[in-house]
ZASEFI-78070 format. One record per residue: chain; residue in one letter; residue number from 1; x, y, z of N, C-alpha, C, O, CB in turn. Coordinates in nm, 2 decimals, always signed. Glycine has a CB too. Example, Ala and Ser with C-alpha at 12.3 -4.5 7.8 and 13.67 -1.06 7.14 Angstrom:
BEGIN
   chain   resn   resi       nu       nv       nw      cau      cav      caw       cu       cv       cw       ou       ov       ow      cbu      cbv      cbw
       A      A      1    +1.32    -0.57    +0.78    +1.23    -0.45    +0.78    +1.32    -0.33    +0.78    +1.42    -0.33    +0.85    +1.13    -0.45    +0.90
       A      S      2    +1.28    -0.22    +0.71    +1.37    -0.11    +0.71    +1.29    +0.00    +0.79    +1.34    +0.11    +0.80    +1.41    -0.06    +0.57
REM end
This chain:
BEGIN
   chain   resn   resi       nu       nv       nw      cau      cav      caw       cu       cv       cw       ou       ov       ow      cbu      cbv      cbw
       A      M      1    -0.51    +1.64    +1.19    -0.55    +1.50    +1.19    -0.66    +1.49    +1.07    -0.75    +1.56    +1.06    -0.61    +1.45    +1.32
       A      T      2    -0.64    +1.38    +0.99    -0.73    +1.35    +0.89    -0.80    +1.22    +0.93    -0.73    +1.13    +0.98    -0.66    +1.34    +0.75
       A      V      3    -0.93    +1.21    +0.90    -1.00    +1.09    +0.92    -1.03    +1.03    +0.79    -1.08    +1.09    +0.70    -1.14    +1.11    +1.00
       A      Y      4    -0.99    +0.90    +0.77    -1.01    +0.83    +0.64    -1.12    +0.73    +0.65    -1.14    +0.66    +0.75    -0.88    +0.77    +0.60
       A      V      5    -1.19    +0.71    +0.54    -1.29    +0.61    +0.52    -1.23    +0.52    +0.41    -1.24    +0.55    +0.30    -1.44    +0.66    +0.49
       A      L      6    -1.17    +0.40    +0.45    -1.11    +0.31    +0.36    -1.21    +0.21    +0.31    -1.30    +0.17    +0.38    -0.99    +0.24    +0.42
       A      N      7    -1.20    +0.18    +0.18    -1.29    +0.07    +0.14    -1.21    -0.06    +0.14    -1.10    -0.06    +0.18    -1.35    +0.10    +0.00
       A      E      8    -1.27    -0.16    +0.09    -1.22    -0.30    +0.10    -1.09    -0.33    +0.03    -1.03    -0.43    +0.06    -1.32    -0.40    +0.06
       A      W      9    -1.04    -0.24    -0.05    -0.92    -0.26    -0.12    -0.80    -0.29    -0.02    -0.72    -0.37    -0.05    -0.88    -0.14    -0.21
       A      V     10    -0.81    -0.22    +0.09    -0.70    -0.24    +0.19    -0.69    -0.39    +0.23    -0.58    -0.44    +0.25    -0.72    -0.15    +0.31
       A      W     11    -0.81    -0.45    +0.25    -0.80    -0.59    +0.30    -0.77    -0.68    +0.19    -0.71    -0.79    +0.21    -0.94    -0.62    +0.36
       A      E     12    -0.82    -0.66    +0.07    -0.79    -0.74    -0.05    -0.63    -0.74    -0.06    -0.57    -0.84    -0.09    -0.86    -0.69    -0.17
       A      D     13    -0.58    -0.62    -0.05    -0.43    -0.61    -0.06    -0.36    -0.68    +0.05    -0.27    -0.75    +0.03    -0.39    -0.46    -0.06
       A      C     14    -0.41    -0.66    +0.17    -0.35    -0.73    +0.29    -0.36    -0.88    +0.28    -0.27    -0.95    +0.33    -0.41    -0.68    +0.42
       A      L     15    -0.46    -0.93    +0.23    -0.48    -1.07    +0.21    -0.39    -1.13    +0.10    -0.38    -1.25    +0.09    -0.63    -1.10    +0.18
       A      G     16    -0.33    -1.04    +0.02    -0.25    -1.09    -0.09    -0.32    -1.11    -0.22    -0.26    -1.16    -0.31    -0.18    -1.21    -0.05
       A      S     17    -0.45    -1.08    -0.22    -0.53    -1.10    -0.34    -0.48    -1.03    -0.46    -0.50    -1.07    -0.58    -0.67    -1.06    -0.32
       A      N     18    -0.41    -0.91    -0.44    -0.36    -0.83    -0.55    -0.21    -0.84    -0.57    -0.15    -0.75    -0.63    -0.41    -0.69    -0.53
       A      G     19    -0.15    -0.94    -0.51    -0.01    -0.96    -0.53    +0.07    -0.91    -0.41    +0.03    -0.83    -0.32    +0.04    -0.89    -0.65
       A      A     20    +0.20    -0.96    -0.40    +0.29    -0.92    -0.29    +0.32    -0.78    -0.28    +0.34    -0.72    -0.17    +0.42    -1.00    -0.30
       A      T     21    +0.33    -0.71    -0.39    +0.37    -0.57    -0.39    +0.26    -0.49    -0.32    +0.28    -0.40    -0.24    +0.39    -0.51    -0.53
       A      H     22    +0.13    -0.51    -0.36    +0.02    -0.44    -0.30    +0.00    -0.48    -0.15    -0.03    -0.40    -0.07    -0.11    -0.48    -0.38
       A      Q     23    +0.03    -0.60    -0.12    +0.03    -0.65    +0.02    +0.12    -0.57    +0.10    +0.09    -0.52    +0.21    +0.05    -0.80    +0.03
       A      A     24    +0.25    -0.56    +0.06    +0.35    -0.48    +0.13    +0.31    -0.33    +0.14    +0.33    -0.27    +0.24    +0.49    -0.50    +0.06
       A      E     25    +0.26    -0.28    +0.03    +0.22    -0.13    +0.03    +0.11    -0.11    +0.13    +0.11    -0.01    +0.21    +0.17    -0.09    -0.11
       A      A     26    +0.01    -0.20    +0.14    -0.10    -0.19    +0.23    -0.06    -0.20    +0.37    -0.10    -0.13    +0.46    -0.21    -0.29    +0.20
       A      A     27    +0.03    -0.29    +0.40    +0.09    -0.31    +0.53    +0.16    -0.19    +0.58    +0.15    -0.14    +0.69    +0.18    -0.44    +0.54
       A      R     28    +0.24    -0.13    +0.49    +0.31    -0.01    +0.52    +0.22    +0.11    +0.55    +0.24    +0.19    +0.63    +0.41    +0.03    +0.41
       A      A     29    +0.11    +0.11    +0.47    +0.01    +0.22    +0.49    -0.05    +0.21    +0.62    -0.07    +0.31    +0.69    -0.09    +0.22    +0.38
       A      L     30    -0.09    +0.09    +0.66    -0.15    +0.07    +0.80    -0.05    +0.11    +0.91    -0.09    +0.17    +1.00    -0.20    -0.07    +0.81
       A      T     31    +0.07    +0.07    +0.89    +0.18    +0.11    +0.99    +0.19    +0.26    +0.99    +0.20    +0.31    +1.10    +0.31    +0.04    +0.95
       A      S     32    +0.20    +0.32    +0.88    +0.21    +0.47    +0.88    +0.09    +0.54    +0.94    +0.11    +0.63    +1.02    +0.23    +0.52    +0.73
       A      L     33    -0.03    +0.49    +0.91    -0.15    +0.55    +0.97    -0.14    +0.53    +1.12    -0.18    +0.62    +1.20    -0.27    +0.48    +0.92
       A      H     34    -0.10    +0.41    +1.17    -0.09    +0.39    +1.31    +0.01    +0.48    +1.38    -0.02    +0.52    +1.49    -0.06    +0.24    +1.34
       A      E     35    +0.12    +0.50    +1.32    +0.23    +0.58    +1.38    +0.19    +0.73    +1.37    +0.25    +0.81    +1.45    +0.36    +0.56    +1.31
       A      G     36    +0.11    +0.77    +1.28    +0.07    +0.92    +1.27    -0.05    +0.96    +1.35    -0.09    +0.88    +1.44    +0.04    +0.95    +1.13
       A      S     37    -0.10    +1.07    +1.33    -0.21    +1.13    +1.41    -0.34    +1.10    +1.34    -0.45    +1.14    +1.40    -0.19    +1.27    +1.43
       A      D     38    -0.35    +1.04    +1.22    -0.47    +1.02    +1.15    -0.55    +0.91    +1.21    -0.50    +0.83    +1.28    -0.44    +1.00    +1.00
       A      A     39    -0.68    +0.90    +1.17    -0.77    +0.79    +1.22    -0.85    +0.74    +1.10    -0.85    +0.80    +0.99    -0.86    +0.84    +1.33
       A      I     40    -0.91    +0.63    +1.13    -1.00    +0.57    +1.02    -1.14    +0.55    +1.08    -1.16    +0.54    +1.21    -0.95    +0.44    +0.97
       A      I     41    -1.24    +0.55    +1.00    -1.38    +0.51    +1.04    -1.40    +0.37    +1.00    -1.37    +0.33    +0.88    -1.48    +0.61    +0.98
       A      V     42    -1.46    +0.29    +1.09    -1.50    +0.15    +1.06    -1.64    +0.14    +1.08    -1.69    +0.17    +1.19    -1.41    +0.05    +1.14
       A      V     43    -1.72    +0.09    +0.98    -1.86    +0.07    +1.00    -1.88    -0.07    +1.02    -1.86    -0.16    +0.94    -1.94    +0.12    +0.87
       A      K     44    -1.94    -0.10    +1.14    -1.96    -0.24    +1.18    -2.08    -0.30    +1.09    -2.18    -0.23    +1.06    -2.00    -0.25    +1.33
       A      G     45    -2.06    -0.42    +1.06    -2.16    -0.49    +0.98    -2.15    -0.47    +0.83    -2.24    -0.49    +0.75    -2.30    -0.44    +1.02
       A      T     46    -2.03    -0.43    +0.78    -2.01    -0.40    +0.64    -1.91    -0.50    +0.58    -1.84    -0.58    +0.66    -1.96    -0.26    +0.62
       A      A     47    -1.89    -0.50    +0.45    -1.79    -0.58    +0.38    -1.65    -0.54    +0.43    -1.57    -0.63    +0.44    -1.80    -0.56    +0.23
       A      F     48    -1.63    -0.42    +0.46    -1.50    -0.38    +0.51    -1.46    -0.45    +0.64    -1.35    -0.51    +0.65    -1.49    -0.22    +0.54
       A      E     49    -1.55    -0.45    +0.73    -1.53    -0.52    +0.86    -1.52    -0.67    +0.84    -1.43    -0.73    +0.90    -1.64    -0.48    +0.96
       A      S     50    -1.60    -0.72    +0.76    -1.60    -0.87    +0.74    -1.46    -0.91    +0.68    -1.41    -1.01    +0.72    -1.71    -0.91    +0.64
       A      K     51    -1.41    -0.84    +0.59    -1.28    -0.87    +0.53    -1.17    -0.85    +0.63    -1.07    -0.92    +0.62    -1.26    -0.79    +0.40
       A      A     52    -1.18    -0.75    +0.71    -1.08    -0.73    +0.82    -1.07    -0.86    +0.91    -0.96    -0.90    +0.94    -1.11    -0.61    +0.90
       A      W     53    -1.19    -0.91    +0.95    -1.19    -1.03    +1.04    -1.15    -1.15    +0.96    -1.09    -1.24    +1.02    -1.33    -1.05    +1.10
       A      Q     54    -1.17    -1.15    +0.83    -1.12    -1.27    +0.75    -0.97    -1.27    +0.76    -0.91    -1.38    +0.77    -1.17    -1.25    +0.60
       A      L     55    -0.90    -1.15    +0.75    -0.76    -1.14    +0.76    -0.71    -1.20    +0.90    -0.61    -1.27    +0.91    -0.71    -1.00    +0.74
       A      C     56    -0.79    -1.17    +1.00    -0.75    -1.21    +1.14    -0.76    -1.36    +1.15    -0.69    -1.42    +1.24    -0.85    -1.15    +1.24
       A      R     57    -0.83    -1.43    +1.07    -0.85    -1.58    +1.08    -0.74    -1.65    +1.00    -0.74    -1.77    +0.99    -0.98    -1.62    +1.03
       A      S     58    -0.66    -1.58    +0.93    -0.55    -1.64    +0.84    -0.45    -1.71    +0.92    -0.42    -1.67    +1.04    -0.49    -1.53    +0.75
       A      E     59    -0.40    -1.82    +0.87    -0.29    -1.89    +0.93    -0.15    -1.84    +0.88    -0.05    -1.87    +0.94    -0.30    -2.04    +0.89
       A      D     60    -0.15    -1.76    +0.78    -0.02    -1.70    +0.72    +0.04    -1.60    +0.82    -0.03    -1.52    +0.88    -0.05    -1.63    +0.59
       A      L     61    +0.17    -1.61    +0.85    +0.23    -1.53    +0.95    +0.23    -1.38    +0.91    +0.21    -1.30    +1.00    +0.38    -1.57    +0.96
       A      L     62    +0.25    -1.35    +0.78    +0.25    -1.21    +0.74    +0.11    -1.15    +0.76    +0.09    -1.04    +0.82    +0.30    -1.19    +0.60
       A      R     63    +0.01    -1.22    +0.72    -0.13    -1.18    +0.74    -0.16    -1.17    +0.88    -0.23    -1.07    +0.92    -0.23    -1.28    +0.67
       A      R     64    -0.11    -1.26    +0.97    -0.14    -1.25    +1.11    -0.08    -1.13    +1.17    -0.14    -1.07    +1.26    -0.09    -1.38    +1.18
       A      S     65    +0.04    -1.09    +1.13    +0.11    -0.97    +1.18    +0.03    -0.84    +1.14    +0.02    -0.75    +1.22    +0.25    -0.96    +1.14
       A      I     66    -0.02    -0.84    +1.02    -0.10    -0.73    +0.97    -0.23    -0.73    +1.05    -0.28    -0.62    +1.10    -0.14    -0.74    +0.82
       A      A     67    -0.29    -0.84    +1.08    -0.41    -0.85    +1.16    -0.39    -0.80    +1.30    -0.48    -0.74    +1.36    -0.47    -1.00    +1.16
       A      A     68    -0.28    -0.84    +1.36    -0.25    -0.79    +1.49    -0.24    -0.64    +1.50    -0.29    -0.57    +1.59    -0.12    -0.85    +1.55
       A      L     69    -0.18    -0.58    +1.40    -0.17    -0.43    +1.39    -0.31    -0.38    +1.37    -0.35    -0.28    +1.44    -0.09    -0.39    +1.27
       A      W     70    -0.40    -0.44    +1.29    -0.53    -0.39    +1.27    -0.61    -0.40    +1.41    -0.67    -0.30    +1.44    -0.61    -0.48    +1.17
       A      K     71    -0.61    -0.51    +1.47    -0.68    -0.52    +1.60    -0.63    -0.43    +1.71    -0.71    -0.35    +1.76    -0.68    -0.67    +1.65
       A      D     72    -0.51    -0.44    +1.74    -0.45    -0.37    +1.85    -0.42    -0.22    +1.82    -0.44    -0.13    +1.90    -0.32    -0.43    +1.90
       A      G     73    -0.38    -0.20    +1.70    -0.34    -0.06    +1.66    -0.46    +0.03    +1.61    -0.45    +0.15    +1.61    -0.24    -0.07    +1.55
       A      F     74    -0.57    -0.04    +1.57    -0.68    +0.04    +1.53    -0.81    +0.00    +1.60    -0.87    +0.08    +1.67    -0.70    +0.02    +1.38
       A      F     75    -0.86    -0.12    +1.57    -1.00    -0.15    +1.62    -1.02    -0.13    +1.76    -1.13    -0.09    +1.80    -1.02    -0.30    +1.58
       A      Y     76    -0.92    -0.17    +1.85    -0.93    -0.15    +1.99    -0.88    -0.02    +2.04    -0.86    +0.00    +2.17    -0.87    -0.27    +2.06
       A      D     77    -0.85    +0.07    +1.96    -0.79    +0.20    +2.00    -0.88    +0.31    +1.95    -0.89    +0.35    +1.83    -0.65    +0.22    +1.94
       A      S     78    -0.96    +0.37    +2.04    -1.06    +0.47    +2.00    -1.00    +0.60    +1.95    -1.07    +0.68    +1.89    -1.14    +0.50    +2.12
       A      K     79    -0.87    +0.62    +1.96    -0.80    +0.74    +1.91    -0.77    +0.72    +1.76    -0.76    +0.81    +1.68    -0.67    +0.77    +1.98
       A      K     80    -0.76    +0.59    +1.72    -0.72    +0.56    +1.58    -0.84    +0.51    +1.50    -0.83    +0.51    +1.37    -0.61    +0.46    +1.58
       A      C     81    -0.94    +0.47    +1.56    -1.06    +0.40    +1.49    -1.19    +0.46    +1.55    -1.22    +0.44    +1.67    -1.05    +0.25    +1.51
       A      I     82    -1.27    +0.51    +1.46    -1.40    +0.56    +1.50    -1.50    +0.46    +1.45    -1.52    +0.44    +1.33    -1.43    +0.71    +1.43
       A      L     83    -1.56    +0.39    +1.54    -1.66    +0.29    +1.51    -1.80    +0.35    +1.49    -1.84    +0.43    +1.56    -1.66    +0.18    +1.62
       A      R     84    -1.86    +0.30    +1.39    -2.00    +0.34    +1.36    -2.08    +0.21    +1.33    -2.03    +0.12    +1.28    -2.00    +0.44    +1.23
       A      D     85    -2.21    +0.22    +1.38    -2.30    +0.11    +1.35    -2.37    +0.14    +1.22    -2.41    +0.26    +1.19    -2.40    +0.09    +1.46
       A      I     86    -2.38    +0.04    +1.13    -2.44    +0.07    +1.00    -2.58    +0.12    +1.01    -2.62    +0.20    +0.93    -2.44    -0.06    +0.91
       A      G     87    -2.66    +0.08    +1.11    -2.79    +0.12    +1.12    -2.81    +0.26    +1.18    -2.92    +0.32    +1.18    -2.87    +0.03    +1.21
       A      R     88    -2.70    +0.32    +1.22    -2.71    +0.46    +1.28    -2.64    +0.56    +1.19    -2.62    +0.67    +1.23    -2.64    +0.46    +1.41
       A      L     89    -2.60    +0.52    +1.07    -2.54    +0.62    +0.98    -2.65    +0.71    +0.92    -2.76    +0.67    +0.90    -2.47    +0.55    +0.87
       A      P     90    -2.61    +0.83    +0.89    -2.71    +0.93    +0.83    -2.75    +0.87    +0.69    -2.66    +0.82    +0.61    -2.65    +1.07    +0.82
       A      P     91    -2.87    +0.89    +0.65    -2.92    +0.84    +0.52    -2.86    +0.93    +0.41    -2.83    +1.05    +0.43    -3.07    +0.84    +0.51
       A      L     92    -2.85    +0.87    +0.29    -2.80    +0.95    +0.18    -2.92    +1.02    +0.11    -3.03    +0.97    +0.11    -2.73    +0.86    +0.07
       A      G     93    -2.90    +1.15    +0.07    -3.00    +1.22    +0.00    -3.03    +1.16    -0.14    -2.94    +1.08    -0.18    -2.96    +1.37    -0.01
       A      P     94    -3.14    +1.19    -0.20    -3.17    +1.13    -0.33    -3.07    +1.14    -0.44    -3.05    +1.04    -0.50    -3.29    +1.20    -0.38
       A      P     95    -2.99    +1.25    -0.46    -2.90    +1.24    -0.56    -2.79    +1.14    -0.54    -2.75    +1.06    -0.63    -2.83    +1.38    -0.58
       A      L     96    -2.73    +1.14    -0.42    -2.63    +1.04    -0.39    -2.68    +0.90    -0.38    -2.61    +0.80    -0.42    -2.56    +1.08    -0.26
       A      A     97    -2.80    +0.88    -0.32    -2.85    +0.75    -0.31    -2.87    +0.68    -0.44    -2.86    +0.56    -0.46    -2.99    +0.75    -0.24
       A      V     98    -2.90    +0.76    -0.55    -2.92    +0.71    -0.68    -2.78    +0.69    -0.75    -2.76    +0.59    -0.82    -3.01    +0.80    -0.76
       A      A     99    -2.69    +0.78    -0.73    -2.56    +0.78    -0.80    -2.46    +0.68    -0.75    -2.38    +0.63    -0.82    -2.50    +0.92    -0.80
       A      V    100    -2.47    +0.65    -0.62    -2.37    +0.56    -0.55    -2.43    +0.42    -0.56    -2.54    +0.40    -0.52    -2.34    +0.61    -0.41
       A      K    101    -2.34    +0.33    -0.59    -2.38    +0.19    -0.59    -2.42    +0.15    -0.45    -2.36    +0.19    -0.35    -2.27    +0.09    -0.64
       A      P    102    -2.53    +0.07    -0.43    -2.58    +0.03    -0.30    -2.47    -0.03    -0.21    -2.46    +0.00    -0.09    -2.68    -0.07    -0.31
       A      D    103    -2.37    -0.11    -0.27    -2.26    -0.16    -0.18    -2.17    -0.06    -0.13    -2.10    -0.08    -0.03    -2.19    -0.26    -0.27
       A      D    104    -2.17    +0.06    -0.19    -2.08    +0.17    -0.15    -2.15    +0.28    -0.06    -2.09    +0.37    -0.02    -2.02    +0.24    -0.27
       A      H    105    -2.28    +0.26    -0.04    -2.36    +0.36    +0.04    -2.29    +0.38    +0.17    -2.28    +0.50    +0.22    -2.50    +0.32    +0.06
       A      Y    106    -2.25    +0.28    +0.24    -2.20    +0.29    +0.38    -2.07    +0.38    +0.38    -2.05    +0.45    +0.48    -2.16    +0.16    +0.43
       A      L    107    -1.99    +0.38    +0.27    -1.87    +0.46    +0.27    -1.91    +0.61    +0.27    -1.85    +0.69    +0.34    -1.79    +0.43    +0.14
       A      V    108    -2.01    +0.65    +0.19    -2.05    +0.79    +0.18    -2.12    +0.83    +0.31    -2.11    +0.94    +0.36    -2.14    +0.81    +0.05
       A      Q    109    -2.20    +0.73    +0.36    -2.27    +0.76    +0.49    -2.17    +0.78    +0.60    -2.19    +0.87    +0.69    -2.37    +0.65    +0.52
       A      A    110    -2.06    +0.70    +0.60    -1.96    +0.71    +0.71    -1.89    +0.84    +0.69    -1.86    +0.91    +0.79    -1.86    +0.60    +0.70
       A      Q    111    -1.87    +0.89    +0.57    -1.80    +1.01    +0.55    -1.89    +1.13    +0.60    -1.85    +1.22    +0.66    -1.77    +1.04    +0.40
       A      A    112    -2.02    +1.12    +0.58    -2.12    +1.22    +0.62    -2.12    +1.22    +0.77    -2.16    +1.33    +0.83    -2.26    +1.19    +0.57
       A      S    113    -2.09    +1.11    +0.84    -2.10    +1.11    +0.99    -1.98    +1.17    +1.05    -1.97    +1.20    +1.17    -2.10    +0.96    +1.03
       A      A    114    -1.87    +1.20    +0.97    -1.75    +1.27    +1.02    -1.71    +1.38    +0.92    -1.63    +1.35    +0.83    -1.64    +1.16    +1.04
       A      P    115    -1.77    +1.49    +0.93    -1.74    +1.60    +0.84    -1.59    +1.62    +0.82    -1.51    +1.62    +0.92    -1.80    +1.73    +0.89
       A      G    116    -1.55    +1.64    +0.70    -1.41    +1.66    +0.66    -1.33    +1.53    +0.64    -1.22    +1.53    +0.60    -1.34    +1.73    +0.77
       A      S    117    -1.40    +1.41    +0.66    -1.33    +1.29    +0.64    -1.31    +1.26    +0.49    -1.38    +1.32    +0.41    -1.40    +1.17    +0.70
       A      V    118    -1.22    +1.17    +0.46    -1.18    +1.15    +0.32    -1.19    +1.00    +0.28    -1.14    +0.92    +0.35    -1.03    +1.19    +0.29
       A      I    119    -1.27    +0.97    +0.18    -1.29    +0.84    +0.13    -1.16    +0.80    +0.05    -1.12    +0.88    -0.03    -1.42    +0.82    +0.05
       A      V    120    -1.11    +0.68    +0.07    -1.00    +0.63    +0.00    -1.05    +0.50    -0.08    -1.09    +0.41    -0.01    -0.87    +0.59    +0.09
       A      T    121    -1.04    +0.51    -0.21    -1.10    +0.40    -0.29    -1.02    +0.37    -0.41    -0.94    +0.45    -0.46    -1.24    +0.44    -0.32
       A      T    122    -1.05    +0.25    -0.47    -1.00    +0.22    -0.60    -1.11    +0.21    -0.70    -1.08    +0.18    -0.82    -0.93    +0.08    -0.59
       A      D    123    -1.23    +0.24    -0.66    -1.35    +0.23    -0.75    -1.37    +0.36    -0.83    -1.41    +0.46    -0.78    -1.47    +0.21    -0.66
       A      D    124    -1.34    +0.34    -0.96    -1.35    +0.46    -1.05    -1.49    +0.52    -1.06    -1.50    +0.64    -1.05    -1.30    +0.42    -1.19
       A      P    125    -1.59    +0.44    -1.07    -1.73    +0.50    -1.07    -1.76    +0.58    -0.94    -1.82    +0.68    -0.95    -1.83    +0.39    -1.09
       A      L    126    -1.71    +0.52    -0.83    -1.73    +0.60    -0.70    -1.66    +0.73    -0.70    -1.71    +0.83    -0.66    -1.69    +0.51    -0.58
       A      M    127    -1.53    +0.72    -0.75    -1.45    +0.85    -0.75    -1.52    +0.95    -0.84    -1.52    +1.07    -0.80    -1.31    +0.82    -0.80
       A      K    128    -1.58    +0.91    -0.95    -1.65    +1.01    -1.04    -1.77    +1.07    -0.97    -1.79    +1.19    -0.98    -1.69    +0.94    -1.17
       A      V    129    -1.84    +0.99    -0.89    -1.96    +1.04    -0.82    -1.91    +1.14    -0.71    -1.97    +1.24    -0.69    -2.04    +0.92    -0.76
       A      L    130    -1.81    +1.10    -0.64    -1.76    +1.18    -0.53    -1.71    +1.32    -0.58    -1.73    +1.42    -0.53    -1.64    +1.11    -0.45
       A      A    131    -1.64    +1.31    -0.70    -1.59    +1.43    -0.76    -1.71    +1.52    -0.80    -1.70    +1.64    -0.79    -1.50    +1.40    -0.88
       A      A    132    -1.81    +1.46    -0.86    -1.92    +1.54    -0.91    -2.00    +1.60    -0.80    -2.06    +1.71    -0.82    -2.02    +1.44    -0.99
       A      H    133    -1.99    +1.54    -0.68    -2.06    +1.60    -0.56    -1.97    +1.67    -0.47    -2.01    +1.71    -0.36    -2.13    +1.49    -0.49
       A      E    134    -1.85    +1.69    -0.52    -1.74    +1.77    -0.44    -1.72    +1.71    -0.30    -1.71    +1.79    -0.20    -1.79    +1.91    -0.43
       A      L    135    -1.72    +1.58    -0.29    -1.69    +1.51    -0.17    -1.54    +1.47    -0.17    -1.49    +1.42    -0.27    -1.78    +1.39    -0.14
       A      P    136    -1.47    +1.49    -0.05    -1.33    +1.46    -0.05    -1.30    +1.31    -0.06    -1.36    +1.22    +0.00    -1.27    +1.51    +0.09
       A      F    137    -1.20    +1.28    -0.15    -1.16    +1.14    -0.17    -1.02    +1.14    -0.22    -0.97    +1.24    -0.27    -1.26    +1.07    -0.27
       A      L    138    -0.96    +1.02    -0.21    -0.83    +1.00    -0.26    -0.83    +0.86    -0.33    -0.90    +0.77    -0.28    -0.72    +1.00    -0.15
       A      S    139    -0.76    +0.84    -0.44    -0.74    +0.71    -0.49    -0.64    +0.64    -0.40    -0.57    +0.70    -0.32    -0.68    +0.72    -0.64
       A      R    140    -0.63    +0.51    -0.42    -0.54    +0.43    -0.34    -0.39    +0.48    -0.36    -0.32    +0.50    -0.27    -0.54    +0.28    -0.39
       A      E    141    -0.36    +0.51    -0.49    -0.22    +0.56    -0.52    -0.19    +0.69    -0.45    -0.08    +0.71    -0.40    -0.21    +0.57    -0.67
       A      D    142    -0.29    +0.79    -0.46    -0.27    +0.92    -0.39    -0.26    +0.90    -0.24    -0.18    +0.98    -0.18    -0.38    +1.01    -0.43
       A      F    143    -0.34    +0.82    -0.19    -0.33    +0.79    -0.04    -0.20    +0.73    +0.00    -0.14    +0.78    +0.10    -0.45    +0.69    +0.00
       A      L    144    -0.15    +0.64    -0.07    -0.02    +0.58    -0.04    +0.09    +0.68    -0.05    +0.19    +0.68    +0.03    +0.01    +0.46    -0.13
       A      A    145    +0.09    +0.76    -0.16    +0.19    +0.87    -0.17    +0.18    +0.97    -0.06    +0.29    +1.02    -0.02    +0.17    +0.94    -0.31
       A      R    146    +0.07    +1.00    -0.01    +0.05    +1.09    +0.10    +0.11    +1.04    +0.23    +0.16    +1.12    +0.31    -0.10    +1.12    +0.12
       A      L    147    +0.11    +0.91    +0.25    +0.16    +0.85    +0.37    +0.31    +0.83    +0.37    +0.37    +0.80    +0.48    +0.09    +0.72    +0.39
       A      K    148    +0.38    +0.85    +0.26    +0.52    +0.83    +0.25    +0.60    +0.94    +0.32    +0.72    +0.93    +0.33    +0.57    +0.81    +0.11
REM end
């Protein structure tokens, strides 16, 4: 089992912000994650969670079906979703706290809370920092390829 820390790209894709192709890919990825043995970490009180609930408020039928999968298949299933409170995450050490953009601190902190977890991101500067500190990560493209 792999535990993933997804950043907000998944919700931007699901909302359709990045086009229909990305929306379909993100929906398939969530379905694949749900059907497999892997899990995700969700940090309450973050942009990731906020965008997930934004999806849930959509009137669009496709978005609503993705939102239903999110709520029932992940958020309310403790086997698929590891919930963390932002105030209870381990602090970042000085090298990472300086190198990682403040908006991304929660991703690295969430990863530190679950040893062996993998951050999945589209953020090139974050990927460079993670690589420099030898922290496990995947790009969106590598993550999608892994789930096929």
